[in-house]
Rosetta silent file (secondary structure, phi, psi, omega in degrees, C-alpha in Angstrom):
SEQUENCE: XXXXXXXXXXXXXXXXXXXXXXXXXXXXXXXXXXXXXXXXXXXXXXXXXXXXXXXXXXXXXXXXXX
SCORE:     score description
SCORE:     0.000 S_00000001
   1 L     0.000 -174.492 -176.337   90.644  101.819  114.507 S_00000001
   2 L   -62.680  170.966 -174.613   86.950  101.178  113.951 S_00000001
   3 L   -80.375  -21.543 -177.447   84.156  103.697  114.512 S_00000001
   4 L  -112.381   57.804 -177.183   82.554  101.912  117.512 S_00000001
   5 L   -63.083  -34.944 -178.715   85.506  101.560  119.832 S_00000001
   6 L   -79.033  -11.952 -178.232   83.223  102.082  122.845 S_00000001
   7 L  -135.730   67.043 -176.574   80.779   99.434  121.673 S_00000001
   8 L   -68.730  155.210  177.631   82.769   96.470  120.293 S_00000001
   9 L  -114.149  162.544 -177.605   81.002   93.449  118.824 S_00000001
  10 L   -96.469  128.718  175.127   82.009   89.837  119.064 S_00000001
  11 L  -119.478  131.059 -175.115   83.369   88.072  115.934 S_00000001
  12 L  -114.124  135.383  177.585   83.917   84.312  116.111 S_00000001
  13 L  -144.004  154.259  176.989   86.272   82.341  113.894 S_00000001
  14 L  -112.233  126.001  174.110   87.784   78.895  114.013 S_00000001
  15 L  -133.426  162.427  179.600   91.488   78.354  113.377 S_00000001
  16 L   -70.388  157.645 -173.912   93.765   75.475  114.269 S_00000001
  17 H   -63.560  -39.530 -179.017   95.388   75.559  117.697 S_00000001
  18 H   -63.299  -41.492  177.770   98.946   75.892  116.401 S_00000001
  19 H   -63.977  -42.269  177.952   98.048   78.970  114.347 S_00000001
  20 H   -61.062  -44.679 -178.632   96.270   80.531  117.336 S_00000001
  21 H   -63.542  -44.545  178.649   99.275   79.867  119.565 S_00000001
  22 H   -63.358  -40.479  177.496  101.726   81.387  117.088 S_00000001
  23 H   -62.188  -44.160 -178.998   99.466   84.404  116.634 S_00000001
  24 H   -63.932  -41.860  176.303   99.148   84.884  120.384 S_00000001
  25 H   -63.896  -44.447  178.492  102.937   84.739  120.858 S_00000001
  26 H   -59.541  -41.325  178.768  103.511   87.144  117.963 S_00000001
  27 H   -64.980  -36.572  178.082  101.051   89.609  119.520 S_00000001
  28 H   -65.605  -41.267  177.853  102.911   89.358  122.830 S_00000001
  29 H   -63.425  -38.473 -177.865  106.209   90.132  121.095 S_00000001
  30 H   -79.819   -7.913 -178.606  104.562   93.062  119.347 S_00000001
  31 L    58.310   43.136  178.162  103.030   94.170  122.708 S_00000001
  32 L  -128.520  151.842  175.161   99.584   94.319  121.125 S_00000001
  33 L   -77.954  155.518  179.018   96.369   92.584  122.005 S_00000001
  34 H   -62.568  -37.528  177.800   95.016   89.938  119.675 S_00000001
  35 H   -58.254  -46.264 -178.622   91.858   92.098  119.304 S_00000001
  36 H   -62.411  -44.419 -179.123   93.893   95.103  118.183 S_00000001
  37 H   -66.789  -44.777  176.989   95.874   93.088  115.633 S_00000001
  38 H   -62.845  -38.988  176.713   92.783   91.345  114.246 S_00000001
  39 H   -59.964  -48.379  179.327   90.975   94.663  113.926 S_00000001
  40 H   -58.782  -46.218 -178.334   93.937   96.128  112.051 S_00000001
  41 H   -65.872  -40.007  179.005   94.240   93.112  109.731 S_00000001
  42 H   -68.188  -42.749  179.383   90.487   93.071  108.941 S_00000001
  43 H   -62.263  -39.313  178.118   90.397   96.798  108.270 S_00000001
  44 H   -66.133  -42.982  179.382   93.416   96.525  105.971 S_00000001
  45 H   -61.391  -46.452 -178.353   91.924   93.528  104.119 S_00000001
  46 H   -63.633  -45.644  179.798   88.598   95.226  103.555 S_00000001
  47 H   -60.891  -36.402 -179.400   90.307   98.467  102.384 S_00000001
  48 H   -76.409  -45.347 -174.414   92.460   96.548   99.940 S_00000001
  49 H   -84.808  -31.238 -173.116   89.907   94.108   98.556 S_00000001
  50 L  -136.979   63.258 -174.803   86.756   96.242   98.788 S_00000001
  51 L   -63.654  -16.996 -179.134   87.749   99.929   98.834 S_00000001
  52 L   -78.680  -12.481 -179.283   84.206  100.978   97.868 S_00000001
  53 L   -78.662  121.769  179.514   82.809   99.673  101.180 S_00000001
  54 L  -116.574  150.513  176.685   82.256  102.574  103.565 S_00000001
  55 L   -60.588  140.152  175.757   80.993  102.479  107.134 S_00000001
  56 L  -144.785  168.213 -177.230   77.260  102.984  107.388 S_00000001
  57 L   -58.869  -27.847 -179.050   74.608  102.709  110.122 S_00000001
  58 L  -144.526  151.274  178.728   73.739   99.195  108.975 S_00000001
  59 H   -60.210  -39.681 -178.700   75.301   96.413  106.942 S_00000001
  60 H   -57.509  -42.775 -178.654   72.186   96.281  104.718 S_00000001
  61 H   -67.306  -40.035  179.162   72.647   99.911  103.686 S_00000001
  62 H   -64.241  -40.507 -178.386   76.349   99.371  102.860 S_00000001
  63 H   -72.972  -38.026 -177.230   75.608   96.332  100.740 S_00000001
  64 H   -72.193  -19.508 -179.716   72.659   97.863   98.909 S_00000001
  65 L   -70.584  -22.365 -175.570   74.647  100.925   97.794 S_00000001
  66 L  -121.013    0.000    0.000   76.810   98.858   95.435 S_00000001
């Protein structure tokens, strides 16, 4: 998982209610929290689409390197 497990940040997104409900039920079947699944999906998406992005102390530093 991410590097700041002890200091999570809040990410807000809007999705339709039906999608949220299906996601919540799927997470229950998988016995995972929605937070854990979203973190996994985001990390996989970034690794696949932007493999050059590496964790850094600040977002500005990560963006300026490339």
